[in-house]
C-alpha positions in Angstrom: 0.0 0.0 0.0 2.8 2.4 0.8 4.3 1.8 -2.7 0.9 2.7 -4.2 0.6 5.8 -2.1 4.1 7.0 -3.2 3.2 6.3 -6.8 0.1 8.4 -6.6 1.9 11.2 -4.8 4.5 11.3 -7.5 1.9 11.1 -10.2 -0.1 13.9 -8.7 3.0 16.0 -8.2 4.1 15.4 -11.8 0.6 16.3 -13.2 0.7 19.4 -11.0 4.0 20.5 -12.3 2.9 19.9 -15.9 -0.3 21.9 -15.3 1.7 24.7 -13.8 4.2 24.6 -16.7 1.3 24.5 -19.2 -0.5 27.4 -17.5 2.8 29.4 -17.3 3.4 28.8 -21.0 -0.1 29.8 -21.8 0.3 33.0 -19.8 3.6 33.7 -21.5 2.2 33.1 -25.0 -0.8 35.3 -24.2 1.4 38.1 -22.8 3.9 38.1 -25.5 1.6 37.5 -28.5 -2.0 38.4 -27.7 -2.1 40.9 -24.7 -3.9 44.0 -25.9 -2.7 47.4 -24.7 -5.2 50.1 -25.5 -4.0 53.1 -27.4 -3.9 56.4 -25.5 -7.0 58.6 -25.9 -6.8 60.8 -29.0 -7.2 64.5 -28.7 -9.7 64.7 -31.6 -11.6 62.6 -34.1 -9.1 63.8 -36.8 -6.2 62.4 -34.7 -8.1 59.1 -34.4 -8.8 59.0 -38.1 -5.1 59.6 -38.8 -3.5 57.3 -36.2 -6.2 55.2 -34.5 -6.2 51.4 -34.7 -9.0 49.6 -36.5 -8.0 46.3 -34.8 -6.3 44.7 -37.7 -3.1 43.9 -35.8 -3.8 40.2 -35.6 -3.9 39.6 -39.4 -2.1 42.6 -40.8 0.2 43.8 -38.1 3.9 44.4 -39.0 6.2 44.2 -35.9 7.2 47.8 -35.2 10.9 47.0 -34.8 10.8 45.4 -38.3 9.0 48.4 -39.7 11.8 50.6 -38.5 14.5 48.2 -39.6 13.5 47.0 -43.1 14.3 50.2 -45.0 17.8 50.2 -43.6 18.5 46.6 -44.5 16.9 46.8 -48.0 17.4 50.4 -49.2 18.1 49.0 -52.7 14.5 47.6 -52.9 12.8 50.9 -52.1 11.5 53.1 -55.0 14.0 55.8 -53.9 15.9 57.3 -50.9 14.2 58.3 -47.7 12.9 55.0 -46.3 9.2 54.4 -46.4 8.7 58.1 -47.3 10.0 57.2 -50.8 6.6 55.4 -51.2 4.8 58.8 -51.0 3.5 58.3 -47.5 2.3 61.6 -45.9 4.6 62.0 -42.8 3.9 64.8 -40.4 7.0 66.3 -38.8 7.8 64.9 -35.4 5.6 61.8 -35.8 6.8 58.2 -35.3 4.7 57.0 -38.2 3.2 58.3 -41.4 -0.4 59.4 -41.5 -2.6 56.4 -42.0 -0.5 54.0 -39.9 -1.4 53.0 -36.4 0.9 51.7 -33.6 -0.7 49.4 -31.1 0.5 46.5 -28.8 -0.9 43.1 -29.4 1.6 41.1 -27.4 4.3 43.1 -29.1 4.1 46.5 -30.9 2.5 46.2 -34.3 2.0 48.7 -37.2 -1.2 48.5 -39.2 -3.1 50.6 -41.7 -6.2 52.7 -41.2 -8.5 54.7 -43.5 -6.2 57.8 -43.6 -3.5 55.7 -45.3 -5.4 56.1 -48.6 -7.4 59.2 -47.8 -4.9 61.9 -46.9 -4.0 64.5 -49.5 -0.9 66.8 -49.6 -0.2 70.0 -51.5 2.4 72.7 -51.7 2.4 76.1 -53.3 6.1 75.8 -54.3 8.7 73.0 -54.3 10.5 74.3 -51.3 7.4 74.7 -49.1 6.4 72.2 -46.5 3.4 70.1 -47.4 -0.1 70.8 -46.1 -1.9 67.6 -45.3 -5.7 67.3 -45.7 -7.5 64.2 -44.2 -10.4 62.7 -46.2 -8.9 63.7 -49.5 -7.5 61.3 -52.1 -3.8 60.4 -51.8 -2.2 61.2 -55.1 1.4 60.6 -53.9 1.1 57.2 -52.3 2.8 54.5 -54.4 0.9 51.6 -52.9 2.0 49.0 -55.4 5.6 50.0 -54.9 5.2 49.6 -51.2 3.7 46.1 -51.7 6.5 45.2 -54.0 9.2 46.4 -51.6 7.8 44.2 -48.8 7.4 41.1 -51.1 10.9 41.5 -52.5 12.4 42.0 -49.0 10.7 38.8 -47.7 12.1 36.8 -50.6 15.6 38.3 -50.2 18.4 36.1 -48.6 19.2 39.1 -46.3 15.8 38.6 -44.6 17.1 36.4 -41.7 16.5 36.5 -38.0 20.2 36.9 -37.4 20.7 39.9 -39.7 17.5 41.7 -38.7 18.1 41.2 -35.0 21.5 42.9 -35.3 19.9 45.8 -37.0 16.9 46.0 -34.6 19.3 46.1 -31.7 20.6 49.5 -33.0 17.1 51.0 -32.2 15.5 48.7 -29.6 16.6 47.4 -26.3 15.2 43.9 -26.4 15.4 41.5 -23.5 16.9 38.0 -23.9 13.4 36.5 -24.0 12.2 39.0 -26.6 15.3 38.4 -28.7 14.6 34.6 -28.6 10.9 35.2 -29.5 11.8 37.5 -32.5 14.6 35.0 -33.6 12.6 31.8 -33.5 9.0 33.0 -34.1 8.2 36.6 -34.9 10.7 37.2 -37.7 10.2 33.8 -39.5 6.4 34.1 -39.2 6.4 37.6 -40.5 8.5 36.6 -43.4 6.2 33.8 -44.3 3.1 36.0 -43.9 4.6 38.6 -46.3 5.5 35.9 -48.8 2.0 34.5 -48.7 0.6 38.0 -49.3 3.0 38.3 -52.3 1.4 35.1 -53.7 -2.1 36.5 -53.1 -1.1 39.7 -55.0 0.7 38.0 -57.9 -2.1 39.1 -60.3 -1.1 42.8 -60.1 2.0 42.0 -62.2 -0.2 41.0 -65.2 -1.7 44.5 -65.5 -0.5 48.0 -66.1 1.0 49.5 -63.0 -1.2 51.4 -60.7 1.1 54.4 -60.2 0.8 57.0 -57.5 -2.6 57.5 -56.0 -4.3 54.5 -57.6 -5.2 50.9 -56.9 -7.5 48.2 -58.3 -10.1 48.1 -55.5 -12.7 45.7 -56.7 -10.2 43.2 -58.2 -8.8 43.3 -54.7 -12.3 42.3 -53.5 -12.5 39.5 -56.1 -9.1 38.0 -55.9 -8.3 38.5 -52.2 -11.6 38.5 -50.3 -13.6 36.3 -52.6 -10.7 34.1 -53.7 -11.9 34.1 -57.3 -9.8 33.0 -60.2 -8.1 35.8 -62.2 -10.4 36.9 -64.9 -7.9 39.2 -66.6 -9.8 42.4 -65.9 -8.0 45.6 -65.0 -9.9 48.1 -62.8 -7.1 50.6 -62.0 -8.7 53.6 -60.3 -7.9 56.8 -58.6 -8.4 56.7 -54.9 -11.3 59.0 -54.1 -12.1 61.6 -51.5 -14.3 60.6 -48.6 -15.4 63.9 -47.1 -19.0 65.1 -46.9 -20.5 61.6 -46.8 -23.6 63.2 -45.4 -24.4 64.5 -48.9 -24.2 61.0 -50.4 -27.2 59.3 -48.7 -29.4 57.8 -51.4 -26.7 58.1 -54.0 -24.6 55.5 -55.8 -21.1 55.2 -54.3 -17.7 54.2 -55.3 -16.7 55.2 -58.9 -19.1 52.8 -60.6 -21.9 52.7 -58.1 -20.9 49.3 -56.5 -21.9 50.5 -53.0 -25.4 51.6 -52.0 -24.8 53.2 -48.7 -21.9 55.1 -46.9 -21.8 52.3 -44.4 -21.0 49.8 -47.2 -18.1 52.0 -48.2 -16.7 52.2 -44.7 -17.3 48.5 -44.1 -15.5 47.4 -47.3 -12.5 49.6 -46.5 -12.4 48.2 -42.9 -12.5 44.6 -44.1 -10.0 45.5 -46.8 -7.4 46.2 -44.2 -8.1 43.0 -42.2 -10.3 44.6 -39.6 -12.7 41.7 -39.3 -16.3 42.1 -37.9 -15.7 40.9 -34.4 -15.8 43.0 -31.2 -16.7 46.7 -31.7 -16.5 46.4 -35.5 -19.9 48.1 -36.1 -19.2 50.8 -33.4 -15.8 51.6 -35.0 -17.3 51.8 -38.4 -20.1 54.0 -37.1 -17.5 56.3 -35.5 -15.6 56.7 -38.8 -18.7 57.2 -40.8 -20.0 59.9 -38.4 -16.7 61.7 -38.8 -16.7 61.5 -42.6 -20.3 62.6 -42.8 -19.4 66.0 -41.3 -15.8 66.3 -42.7 -15.5 69.3 -45.0 -13.0 69.8 -47.8 -10.6 72.8 -47.4 -11.3 76.1 -49.2 -9.1 76.8 -52.2 -6.1 78.5 -50.6 -4.6 80.6 -53.5 -7.1 83.4 -54.1 -10.1 83.5 -56.3 -11.3 86.2 -58.8 -14.8 86.7 -57.4 -16.2 88.4 -60.5 -14.9 85.8 -62.8 -16.2 83.0 -60.5 -19.6 84.6 -60.6 -19.6 84.4 -64.4 -18.4 80.8 -64.1 -21.3 80.0 -61.8 -23.8 80.6 -64.6 -21.8 78.4 -66.9 -21.7 75.7 -64.3 -25.5 75.9 -63.8 -26.0 75.6 -67.6 -23.4 72.9 -68.4 -22.6 70.9 -65.2 -25.2 71.3 -62.5 -27.5 68.5 -63.5 -24.8 65.9 -62.8 -22.6 67.6 -60.3 -24.5 70.1 -58.1 -26.2 69.2 -54.9 -29.8 68.3 -55.8 -28.9 67.9 -59.5 -31.3 65.6 -61.3 -28.5 63.1 -62.1 -26.1 63.9 -59.3 -25.1 60.6 -57.6 -26.5 58.4 -60.3 -24.6 56.0 -62.6 -24.1 57.4 -66.1 -24.0 54.6 -68.6 -20.8 53.8 -70.4 -22.2 54.5 -73.9 -23.1 58.0 -72.7 -20.1 59.0 -70.6 -17.6 57.5 -73.0 -14.8 57.1 -70.5 -12.5 54.1 -70.2 -14.6 51.0 -69.4 -12.0 49.0 -67.6 -13.1 49.8 -64.0 -16.8 49.3 -64.8 -16.2 46.0 -66.6 -14.2 44.6 -63.7 -17.1 44.1 -61.3 -20.1 42.0 -62.6 -23.3 41.0 -61.0 -21.8 37.6 -60.2 -18.8 39.3 -58.5 -21.2 41.5 -56.4 -23.2 38.5 -55.3 -20.1 36.6 -54.3 -18.9 39.6 -52.3 -22.3 39.9 -50.6 -22.3 36.2 -49.7 -18.7 36.5 -48.3 -19.7 39.5 -46.2 -22.8 37.7 -44.8 -20.5 34.7 -43.9 -18.4 37.2 -41.9 -21.5 38.4 -40.1 -22.0 41.7 -42.0 -25.6 42.0 -43.2 -25.9 45.7 -43.9 -23.2 46.3 -46.6 -24.7 45.3 -49.9 -22.9 45.7 -53.2 -24.2 45.7 -56.7 -22.7 45.3 -60.2 -20.9 48.2 -61.9 -22.8 49.7 -64.8 -21.0 52.9 -65.8 -19.6 55.8 -63.7 -21.1 57.9 -61.0 -21.8 61.6 -61.5 -20.2 62.7 -58.3 -20.7 65.9 -56.3 -17.7 68.2 -56.9 -16.9 69.1 -53.2 -13.3 70.2 -53.0 -12.8 69.4 -56.7 -9.7 71.7 -56.8 -7.9 69.0 -54.7 -9.1 66.0 -56.6 -6.6 65.9 -59.5 -5.8 64.0 -61.6 -9.4 63.7 -63.0 -11.8 61.0 -64.3 -12.2 57.7 -62.5 -8.7 56.4 -63.5 -6.9 59.7 -63.0 -6.1 60.0 -66.7 -6.5 63.8 -67.1 -4.0 65.9 -65.2 -5.9 69.1 -64.4 -9.3 70.8 -65.0 -8.1 72.8 -68.0 -7.2 69.5 -69.7 -10.6 68.0 -68.7 -12.3 70.9 -70.6 -10.2 70.1 -73.7 -11.6 67.8 -76.4 -10.5 64.3 -75.5 -8.4 63.8 -78.6 -6.3 66.9 -77.6 -5.8 65.9 -73.9 -2.2 64.9 -72.9 -1.4 61.4 -73.9 1.4 61.3 -71.3 2.0 63.3 -68.2 3.7 62.9 -64.8 1.8 62.2 -61.6 2.9 61.8 -58.0 4.0 65.3 -57.2 2.1 67.6 -54.7 3.2 71.0 -56.0 0.1 72.8 -57.0 -0.6 74.0 -60.6 -2.6 77.2 -60.0 -2.9 78.1 -63.6 -4.5 74.8 -64.7 -6.0 73.7 -61.3 -4.3 70.4 -60.6 -0.8 69.3 -59.7 2.4 70.0 -61.6 2.5 67.3 -64.3 4.2 68.3 -67.5 7.6 70.0 -66.9 11.1 68.8 -66.0 10.4 69.3 -62.3 7.3 67.0 -62.5 9.3 64.4 -64.4 12.0 64.2 -61.7 11.0 61.4 -59.4 7.5 61.2 -60.7 5.6 58.4 -62.6 4.8 58.7 -66.3 1.2 58.1 -67.0 0.5 56.5 -70.4 -3.1 56.8 -71.6 -2.5 54.2 -74.2 -2.3 51.4 -71.7 -5.2 49.2 -70.9 -7.6 50.9 -68.4 -5.7 54.2 -68.7 -7.8 55.8 -71.5 -8.6 59.5 -71.2 -11.5 59.6 -73.7 -15.1 60.6 -72.8 -16.6 63.2 -70.5 -16.7 65.8 -73.3 -19.0 68.1 -71.4 -17.9 71.7 -71.5 -15.2 71.1 -74.1 -17.1 73.3 -76.7 -17.0 76.4 -74.5 -14.8 79.3 -75.5 -11.4 79.7 -73.9 -12.7 82.7 -71.8 -15.7 80.7 -70.7 -13.6 77.7 -69.7 -11.4 80.1 -67.6 -14.5 81.5 -65.9 -15.9 78.0 -65.2 -12.6 76.8 -63.7 -12.6 79.9 -61.5 -16.0 78.9 -60.2 -15.0 75.3 -59.6 -12.3 76.5 -57.2 -15.1 77.7 -54.9 -16.8 74.3 -54.5 
C-alpha cells in the first residue's frame, strides 16, 4: 500500500508540475503575442482618423521594430531614398509613423493601416514649401503598389534572416533576452512567411498596367483576395477618391461605378480590406468613422479667387454641369451609362453581378448584413466638393488638371507625370508636365489598358474665356 501511495503522490506532483508549466506557458504566450494594450486617448476625431487602430493587428500587423529596420536593411529595394517616405506616404513632422499608420501593442508593438492611409492629400504652393496635409482627400502621392513590391521583395531576399534583422533591430530597440529569442525563432520567421503568402495572393497585379501613385484596383482586390476568385484578366485601375461630406451621399450610388449603395457599405468594405474583421466593436468603430466623414468638409481653395470671374463661371456651371454635379442635381449621384459618358470601361467592366453576389455572400458569412454591393454599370456623376484638390481627374486619373478636362478628348495629354504635390494654380491640378514633374514622378500613359482619357466631353465646346471662368468657379466648390 505504501508503494501505491508513493506512486500516486509522484503522479499527482508530476501532473501538478505539468499543469503549472502549461499554465505558465499559456500566460507567457498570451502576454507576448496576444495581450492588448489600449492606445492612448486621441485629442480629436481627426487624430483618431489619422493614427487610430481599427484592430487589424492580428492579421495585418507588422512588428514595429521590423517596420523601422526593413528600409535600412533593404534600401536598394525601395523606390527611392528616404525609407518608407519614398513610397509617397504623408509624414507629419515629429511623428513616429506616417499618417494612416497605427501603432498598437498586441503582445508586441505592431503597425497597421487605417483609412487615412489612402485618404490623406498633400499639396504645396512651391517645391521648397512644407506640405499641407488634408485628411479625407485622395492620396495622389502614395505608391501603394511600390510599397507592396518592396515588402514582397524583402521577404524573398536572402538578407531577410533572424540573425541579420536582430542585429539591425538592436541598434534602435533594447530587447530582452526573452524578446530576442521570440523574435529570432517565431516573430521574424512568421512575419517573413506571412509577407511571402501576401505576395502570392497579389501576384495578379503584375499581369496588368502598374497602378502608379494615388491609384489601386479596389474591386479586383475584393474579387481575388476576399472572394478568392480566379483571375479573370480584368483591369480596374482607379484613382483613390475623397471621402469627405458623406452626409451628402445618402441615397446616391457610391464608389466610382456605383458598386456600394450606402456610406456604411463604403466604410465596411474599407475596414475589411485592411483586415479589420467584424468581431468585437466592429460596427461601433465603423459608425464612428462614418460619423466623422459625414461631417468632414474639404478645405477652401487657398490661393485666391477672382470673385467676379467666378460669378460668371457659376452661370456656366449651372448651364453645363449642375444637372450631374450640383447638390440636388437631377443626375447627381447616379450612374451614367458607359455609352453616354464614353470614359475608359476598364473599371466598370471589372465588377459584374456575379462578382457582387459573391462579395455579398462573403460579407454575410463574416456576419455583415448591412453592406450590400451591386454590379458596376458605368460611372457615378459625383458631387464636386473640393474638386480643386481631386486631381488627376476622371475615375482612372487619366486627365492631369481641370483645364485638360475641358479640352476635347483627342487633344488631352497622352502622357503626363503624376505623383507630385506641388500645385498648378494656372490649370488647377498638380504640376504634371515639366522637368520638375518628371524628376522622381511616374509617367502616366493613356495608351495602356484601363488608362484611357476619352469621354466626358462636357464643356469642351466652351470658348477659352468661358472655360477660364468655369474653372474659377470650380475653385469655390
